[in-house]
Structures are given as structure tokens and as C-alpha cells.
C-alpha positions as CSV (number, residue, x, y, z in Angstrom):
1,M,-72.4,-37.7,-104.1
2,D,-72.8,-37.8,-108.2
3,T,-75.5,-40.1,-109.7
4,L,-73.2,-43.2,-110.7
5,T,-72.1,-43.2,-106.7
6,A,-75.7,-42.5,-105.5
7,I,-76.8,-45.2,-107.7
8,H,-74.4,-47.6,-106.6
9,V,-75.0,-47.0,-102.9
10,V,-78.6,-47.7,-103.0
11,I,-77.9,-51.0,-105.0
12,S,-75.5,-52.2,-102.3
13,L,-77.7,-51.0,-99.4
14,A,-80.9,-53.1,-101.1
15,G,-78.3,-56.2,-102.1
16,I,-77.0,-56.4,-98.1
17,G,-80.6,-55.5,-96.8
18,S,-82.6,-58.5,-99.5
19,G,-79.8,-60.6,-98.5
20,L,-80.3,-60.5,-94.9
21,V,-83.9,-61.7,-96.0
22,V,-82.4,-64.4,-97.7
23,M,-80.1,-65.6,-94.5
24,W,-82.9,-65.1,-92.6
25,G,-84.8,-67.6,-94.8
26,M,-82.8,-69.9,-95.2
27,I,-82.4,-70.4,-91.4
28,A,-86.1,-70.8,-91.0
29,R,-86.6,-72.8,-93.6
30,R,-88.0,-70.6,-96.1
31,R,-87.7,-70.4,-100.0
32,L,-88.5,-66.6,-100.3
33,D,-88.0,-66.7,-104.3
34,R,-88.9,-62.9,-105.0
35,W,-85.9,-62.1,-102.1
36,T,-83.6,-64.3,-103.1
37,A,-84.1,-63.2,-106.5
38,F,-83.8,-59.6,-105.5
39,F,-80.8,-60.5,-103.9
40,L,-78.9,-62.3,-106.5
41,V,-80.0,-59.4,-109.1
42,T,-79.0,-56.6,-106.9
43,T,-75.8,-58.1,-105.8
44,A,-74.2,-58.8,-108.9
45,A,-75.4,-55.0,-110.2
46,T,-73.7,-54.2,-107.2
47,S,-70.2,-55.1,-108.5
48,V,-71.1,-54.6,-111.6
49,T,-71.7,-51.0,-111.3
50,G,-68.5,-50.6,-109.5
51,F,-66.5,-51.5,-112.7
52,F,-67.6,-48.4,-113.7
53,F,-65.2,-45.8,-111.5
54,P,-62.6,-44.6,-112.9
55,F,-59.5,-47.1,-111.8
56,H,-56.3,-47.0,-113.1
57,D,-54.7,-50.5,-111.3
58,F,-56.3,-53.5,-110.8
59,T,-57.5,-52.7,-106.6
60,P,-58.6,-54.5,-104.1
61,A,-62.0,-53.4,-104.5
62,I,-62.0,-54.8,-108.1
63,A,-61.1,-57.8,-107.0
64,V,-64.1,-58.5,-104.6
65,G,-66.2,-57.2,-107.6
66,I,-64.8,-60.5,-109.5
67,I,-64.8,-63.0,-107.0
68,S,-68.4,-61.7,-106.0
69,L,-70.2,-62.6,-109.8
70,V,-68.0,-65.7,-109.8
71,V,-69.7,-66.5,-106.6
72,L,-73.3,-65.3,-107.9
73,A,-73.0,-67.6,-110.8
74,G,-72.6,-70.5,-108.9
75,A,-75.1,-69.5,-106.5
76,V,-77.3,-69.1,-109.6
77,F,-76.7,-72.0,-111.4
78,A,-77.1,-74.1,-108.1
79,R,-80.9,-72.4,-107.3
80,Y,-82.3,-72.2,-110.6
81,A,-80.2,-74.6,-112.9
82,R,-79.5,-77.5,-110.4
83,H,-82.7,-76.9,-108.3
84,L,-80.9,-77.3,-105.3
85,A,-80.6,-80.8,-105.5
86,G,-77.9,-83.1,-103.5
87,A,-74.5,-81.0,-103.2
88,W,-75.9,-78.0,-104.8
89,R,-78.1,-77.3,-101.8
90,W,-74.9,-76.5,-99.7
91,I,-73.2,-74.9,-103.2
92,Y,-75.6,-72.6,-102.9
93,V,-75.9,-71.8,-99.3
94,V,-72.2,-71.0,-99.7
95,S,-72.3,-68.9,-102.4
96,A,-75.2,-67.0,-101.7
97,S,-73.7,-66.3,-97.9
98,V,-70.1,-64.9,-99.3
99,A,-71.6,-63.0,-101.6
100,L,-73.3,-61.1,-99.0
101,Y,-70.3,-61.1,-96.9
102,F,-68.0,-59.5,-99.6
103,N,-71.2,-56.7,-99.5
104,V,-71.2,-56.3,-96.2
105,F,-67.1,-56.2,-96.3
106,V,-66.9,-53.2,-99.1
107,L,-69.8,-51.6,-96.8
108,V,-67.3,-51.3,-93.7
109,V,-64.9,-50.2,-95.8
110,Q,-66.8,-47.8,-97.0
111,L,-68.2,-46.4,-93.3
112,F,-64.4,-46.5,-91.7
113,Q,-63.4,-44.1,-95.2
114,K,-66.5,-41.7,-95.6
115,V,-67.8,-41.8,-91.8
116,P,-65.7,-39.2,-89.7
117,A,-66.2,-41.0,-86.7
118,L,-65.4,-43.8,-87.8
119,K,-62.4,-42.8,-90.2
120,S,-61.0,-41.2,-87.0
121,L,-60.4,-44.4,-85.1
122,A,-58.7,-46.4,-88.1
123,P,-57.6,-43.2,-90.8
124,T,-55.3,-45.7,-93.1
125,Q,-57.8,-49.1,-92.1
126,S,-54.7,-50.9,-90.4
127,E,-55.6,-50.1,-87.1
128,P,-57.1,-52.5,-84.4
129,P,-60.7,-50.6,-84.7
130,F,-60.8,-51.4,-88.4
131,A,-59.7,-54.7,-88.1
132,V,-61.8,-56.0,-85.5
133,T,-64.8,-54.7,-87.0
134,Q,-63.9,-56.7,-90.0
135,L,-63.4,-60.1,-87.7
136,L,-67.0,-59.4,-85.9
137,V,-68.3,-59.8,-89.2
138,L,-66.6,-62.3,-90.4
139,S,-67.4,-64.2,-87.3
140,L,-71.2,-63.6,-87.4
141,F,-71.5,-64.4,-91.3
142,V,-69.3,-67.6,-90.6
143,A,-72.0,-68.5,-87.8
144,L,-74.8,-67.5,-90.0
145,A,-73.5,-69.7,-92.8
146,I,-73.2,-72.7,-90.3
147,A,-76.6,-72.2,-89.2
148,A,-78.1,-71.7,-92.7
149,L,-76.2,-75.2,-93.6
150,R,-77.7,-76.9,-90.9
151,R,-80.9,-75.4,-91.5
152,F,-81.6,-75.5,-94.7
153,R,-82.3,-79.2,-95.3
154,F,-78.9,-79.8,-95.3
155,A,-77.8,-83.4,-95.6
156,P,-74.8,-85.6,-95.3
157,V,-74.6,-84.7,-99.0
158,M,-70.7,-86.7,-99.7
159,L,-72.1,-90.0,-97.3
160,A,-75.3,-90.6,-99.4
161,M,-73.1,-89.4,-102.7
162,L,-70.4,-92.4,-101.5
163,F,-73.4,-94.2,-100.9
164,V,-75.0,-94.0,-104.2
165,L,-71.9,-94.3,-106.3
166,R,-71.0,-97.9,-105.0
167,F,-74.9,-98.7,-105.0
168,S,-75.3,-97.6,-108.5
169,E,-71.8,-99.9,-109.5
170,A,-73.7,-102.9,-108.4
171,Q,-76.5,-102.1,-110.6
172,E,-74.6,-101.6,-113.6
173,T,-73.1,-105.0,-113.1
174,N,-76.5,-106.9,-112.2
175,P,-79.2,-104.5,-114.1
176,G,-81.7,-107.3,-112.9
177,Q,-82.8,-106.4,-108.9
178,R,-85.3,-108.9,-107.4
179,L,-84.9,-107.4,-103.5
180,T,-87.0,-108.8,-100.6
181,P,-88.2,-107.0,-97.5
182,S,-85.4,-108.5,-95.6
183,E,-82.9,-107.6,-98.3
184,I,-84.2,-104.3,-98.3
185,D,-83.6,-103.9,-95.2
186,A,-80.2,-105.3,-95.4
187,V,-80.0,-102.0,-97.7
188,A,-77.5,-99.4,-95.6
189,S,-79.8,-96.6,-94.9
190,I,-78.5,-92.6,-94.9
191,G,-79.6,-89.8,-93.2
192,A,-82.7,-87.6,-94.9
193,G,-81.1,-87.3,-98.6
194,A,-81.7,-85.9,-101.8
195,G,-85.5,-86.3,-102.6
196,T,-86.4,-86.0,-99.1
197,S,-88.1,-83.1,-96.9
198,G,-84.8,-83.1,-95.1
199,V,-86.2,-83.4,-92.0
200,N,-83.6,-84.9,-89.1
201,G,-84.4,-88.8,-88.1
202,I,-86.1,-89.4,-91.9
203,Q,-83.6,-92.3,-92.8
204,T,-83.4,-93.0,-96.2
205,R,-82.4,-95.9,-98.7
206,V,-81.6,-95.8,-102.2
207,L,-83.0,-98.7,-104.2
208,K,-82.7,-97.3,-107.8
209,G,-80.6,-95.4,-109.3
210,D,-78.9,-91.9,-108.3
211,P,-81.6,-89.0,-107.0
212,N,-78.6,-86.2,-107.9
213,K,-78.4,-87.5,-111.6
214,P,-80.8,-87.7,-114.3
215,G,-82.9,-91.1,-115.1
216,L,-85.6,-93.3,-112.9
217,Y,-84.7,-93.8,-109.4
218,T,-86.0,-95.1,-106.5
219,I,-86.2,-94.8,-102.5
220,Q,-87.6,-96.1,-99.6
221,L,-87.6,-93.6,-96.7
222,T,-88.4,-94.3,-93.4
223,V,-90.0,-91.4,-90.9
224,P,-90.4,-91.2,-87.5
225,A,-93.2,-91.2,-85.3
226,N,-94.9,-87.7,-84.6
227,T,-93.2,-85.9,-87.3
228,R,-94.5,-83.0,-89.2
229,I,-93.2,-81.9,-92.9
230,E,-94.6,-78.3,-94.0
231,A,-95.3,-77.5,-97.5
232,H,-92.5,-78.4,-100.2
233,T,-92.1,-79.2,-104.1
234,H,-89.9,-81.1,-106.1
235,P,-89.0,-80.8,-109.2
236,D,-89.9,-84.3,-111.0
237,D,-92.5,-85.8,-111.0
238,R,-92.9,-89.1,-108.3
239,V,-95.2,-91.8,-107.3
240,A,-95.3,-93.4,-103.9
241,T,-96.3,-96.3,-102.0
242,V,-97.3,-96.7,-98.2
243,I,-95.4,-99.5,-97.3
244,S,-96.6,-99.5,-93.3
245,G,-98.0,-97.1,-91.4
246,T,-100.4,-94.6,-91.7
247,W,-99.1,-91.9,-93.7
248,Y,-101.1,-88.2,-93.6
249,I,-100.7,-86.4,-96.8
250,G,-101.9,-83.3,-98.0
251,Y,-101.7,-81.2,-101.3
252,S,-101.2,-76.8,-100.8
253,P,-98.9,-74.2,-100.0
254,R,-99.6,-74.3,-96.6
255,F,-99.2,-77.1,-94.0
256,D,-103.0,-77.2,-93.6
257,E,-104.2,-80.1,-90.8
258,K,-108.3,-80.4,-92.9
259,K,-106.5,-80.9,-96.2
260,L,-104.8,-84.3,-94.8
261,K,-105.8,-87.5,-96.2
262,A,-104.5,-90.8,-94.1
263,L,-102.8,-92.9,-96.8
264,T,-102.7,-96.8,-95.1
265,P,-99.9,-99.6,-95.8
266,G,-100.3,-100.6,-99.4
267,S,-102.0,-96.7,-100.8
268,F,-101.2,-94.8,-103.6
269,Y,-100.0,-91.3,-103.7
270,T,-98.4,-89.2,-106.8
271,E,-96.3,-86.0,-106.4
272,P,-96.6,-84.2,-109.4
273,P,-93.5,-82.0,-110.5
274,S,-93.5,-78.3,-108.6
275,V,-96.8,-79.1,-106.9
276,A,-96.8,-78.0,-103.0
277,H,-97.6,-81.1,-100.4
278,F,-97.1,-81.6,-97.4
279,A,-97.4,-84.3,-94.4
280,R,-97.3,-85.6,-91.3
281,T,-97.7,-89.2,-89.2
282,G,-99.3,-90.3,-85.9
283,N,-97.9,-92.1,-83.1
284,Q,-96.0,-94.8,-85.5
285,S,-93.0,-94.7,-87.5
286,V,-93.7,-94.8,-91.4
287,V,-92.0,-96.2,-94.2
288,I,-93.0,-94.9,-97.7
289,Q,-91.5,-95.8,-101.1
290,I,-90.8,-93.3,-103.9
291,T,-90.1,-93.3,-107.3
292,G,-89.0,-90.5,-109.9
293,Y,-86.9,-89.3,-112.8
294,G,-83.9,-87.1,-111.5
295,P,-82.0,-85.0,-110.7
296,T,-84.5,-84.4,-107.7
297,G,-84.5,-81.9,-104.7
298,T,-86.4,-80.4,-102.3
299,T,-87.8,-76.9,-102.1
300,Y,-90.0,-75.6,-99.2
301,M,-92.7,-73.1,-99.7
302,E,-92.6,-69.8,-99.0
303,S,-94.5,-68.3,-95.8
304,K,-97.4,-66.4,-96.6
């Protein structure tokens, strides 16, 4: 094995290994910043070093390398430029999953070419053993991607965007707003949309602006009773008021019951940019109202 091949193999295996860790992190709702950066860099390096091998025609391997780099660019932009706000969260999950799948796809091809026992089963890679193996790999990654979409704070983005668009259009025709509590209750609610913790059961009412876009926004959240929200951050500077119920909130990279403070209706608190905080409700639901400057998003802290 020559030096270039050895480097390429090591980088490829590092990308696959770190990618599996990142995939687990998404399913487990963990941020894993360092693992993610390592995965993105090594996966991109795998495609780039692949272009250094001699070739005379445009091969499927080259096509996979080019597509992988395009997909990775989308994942990097969604993660670091858009901070996983709104629809960029599921774009990141899908892009990262596809990039990892491409790496594993090529690994399977190489194994059937280089390992004698496997090569004897599919010498031309058109035989059933090779096809079945690749089908199983594809099925596995589809299942993992779906699980990551559901677990990695995936919200009903399209519904939220549609509602926010219509509400914003109404604001543009009448920029002044005066809403009584009963009028706020009449505003259509969505699930845990942009700017929330993404926990199932949370209902969101967008009262002003669009949390996915630059500009001021205000959202009102109804959090069910006995809800626990792990430590997370938001990229924007936010202020909040407790409308009803008792809201327990604390600041730390990890959930710590001792650091919680009980805030009763009328209480005020802040969520500074990139400052980790966590919260829970008691035996009754809580309504809080948050104002920030978009685009916002939610990133959960890495488990220590």
C-alpha cells in the first residue's frame, strides 16, 4: 500500500468512525461540537484526497466525491452559518447523514474489491451479495436519518413557516399591534417551532416577526406540566416574562436541580446569546413570552 492510499484509508475510516458518533449524538440529542467538526473535516478530506489518485475517465467514484463535497457544504452552512435555525436543522441532519452514507458506500465497494472472501462472492460487484449488502446499508442509513430528524429537535418546519409567513403579511398591512389575552389565545399555535427547546408537547404562538429571519420577534410558549428541558443555547439575545404557572430555570452547561430558580407569573429573566440554560415545569403547565432578534435556533450542550 503506497503512502497516498494509506493516508486516504486512514482519513476515510476516521470520517466514518466520527460520523457514526455524530449520528448517535443527533439521535441522543447531543451537540458534540468537536466530534462534528472532526467528522466534517475528515469526510471532506476523504473526497479531496480521492481526487489525487490517477484516473483517465469520469468514474462513479469521482461523481460520489463531487456530490459528497456539495452535500458537506450544505451541512457546514446549516450548522455554522445558520446555527441550525428553523429548516436549517433538518437540512443539516439530512446533509450529514448523506455524506456519511457516501463514505460507507465507498467502504463497502472497497471491501468487496480488496478482501478475497468478499471478492469471491461478487467479483464484478453485480452479483446479489454485493447488491444485498448495499441495500442493507442504505436501509440502515435511511432509518438512522429518520430517527435523527425526529430526535434532533426536529419541528414541523413547513407548518411553522407557512403560519409565520401569513402572520407576517398581516403585520405588514397593520404594523401596530394591540392584543388582549383572549386575542393572543385566538392566534393559531404550532408545535415546538424555531426559538424553542424543541421538546415534544410545547405549543408556540408567533406574536411578532419571524424567528427564522433577521429582525425582532416575539413568541409565546405553552410548556406542558412535568416537562424537563436539558441545557441548551440560542444564538440571539433574548428576554422573557412568565405569563402563568411556575417556571424553574437555571444557567449551566448541564441540568442541575440545585441551580433552578422558581419564577412565578410576572417574573422576568434573560437568555443571553450562547449562554447555556435549562428549565422544567412543575405539576402545572407554564406560559412564557420570549422576545429576541432572529434568526434564532437551539443547540443542545454536549453531554460531559
